[in-house]
C-alpha positions in Angstrom: 112.4 127.4 134.1 109.4 125.8 135.8 105.8 125.7 133.9 103.3 128.4 135.0 100.8 126.6 137.2 96.9 127.2 137.2 94.3 126.2 139.2 91.3 124.5 138.3 88.1 123.7 140.4 86.5 120.6 140.2 83.5 119.6 142.0 83.4 115.8 143.5 80.4 114.5 145.4 78.8 118.1 145.7 81.9 119.9 147.1 84.4 122.0 145.0 87.9 121.4 145.0 90.7 124.1 143.9 93.3 121.9 142.0 96.6 123.2 140.9 98.1 121.8 137.3 100.4 123.2 134.7 99.2 125.5 132.5 97.4 123.7 129.2 96.2 121.0 131.8 93.4 122.5 132.8 90.9 120.6 130.6 92.2 117.5 131.2 92.1 118.1 135.1 88.2 119.2 134.7 87.6 116.0 132.8 89.1 113.8 135.4 87.3 115.6 138.2 84.2 114.8 136.3 85.1 111.2 135.4 85.9 110.9 139.5 82.6 112.8 140.6 80.7 110.3 138.1 82.0 107.1 139.6 81.5 108.5 143.4 77.8 109.5 142.3 77.7 105.7 140.6 79.2 104.2 143.7 76.9 106.1 145.9 73.7 105.0 144.4 74.6 101.8 144.5 75.4 101.3 148.1 71.8 102.6 148.7 72.7 104.2 151.9 74.4 107.3 153.4 78.2 106.5 153.7 80.3 109.1 155.3 82.7 111.0 152.5 85.9 109.7 153.4 84.8 106.2 153.2 83.2 107.0 150.0 86.3 108.8 148.4 88.3 106.1 149.6 85.9 103.2 148.1 85.8 105.4 145.1 89.9 105.9 144.6 89.8 101.7 145.0 87.5 101.2 141.9 89.3 103.4 140.1 92.4 101.6 140.9 91.2 98.8 139.8 90.0 99.9 136.4 93.5 101.4 136.3 95.1 98.2 136.6 93.2 96.2 134.5 93.9 98.9 131.6 97.6 98.0 132.7 97.3 94.4 132.5 95.0 94.6 129.0 98.1 96.9 128.0 101.0 94.7 128.8 99.0 91.7 127.2 98.4 94.0 123.9 102.3 94.7 124.0 103.2 91.2 124.6 100.9 90.1 121.5 102.1 92.5 119.3 106.1 91.6 120.5 104.9 87.9 119.6 103.7 89.0 116.4 106.5 90.9 115.1 108.7 87.9 116.1 106.2 85.7 113.9 106.6 88.5 111.3 110.3 87.9 111.5 110.4 84.3 111.4 108.1 84.1 108.2 110.4 87.0 106.4 113.5 84.5 107.3 111.6 81.5 106.2 110.4 83.2 102.9 114.3 84.2 102.5 115.3 80.9 103.2 112.7 79.2 100.5 113.7 81.8 97.9 117.2 80.7 98.4 116.5 77.2 97.9 114.5 78.1 94.6 117.6 80.0 93.8 119.9 77.2 94.2 117.5 74.2 92.5 117.0 76.9 89.6 121.1 76.9 89.2 120.9 73.4 90.1 118.3 72.6 86.9 120.2 74.9 84.7 123.6 73.2 85.2 121.9 69.7 84.7 120.4 71.0 81.4 123.9 72.2 80.2 125.1 68.9 81.1 
């Protein structure tokens, strides 16, 4: 069964766009549209001169893609860091078990020496 489809109007650079989405995704799509509109406005202000809308939207898309790329790189770095931390914890746990084992052997040797 296909999910129900809704339509949301988002405004980007003063222009309304009617966008289809799955039911329940309206708020997310509205939030994303507002974010894109904000980035378009910021870029237009930074450029300071009139740029045709197609070029402005293409530049904004590239800017957002760059932000996404940076976020994905950071996420990848954090995942690797977490994996390394997990490996470090496993190594520490193995070392602790080895020390416990050695301590038990030493206690056993000491007990046998006391009995001898």
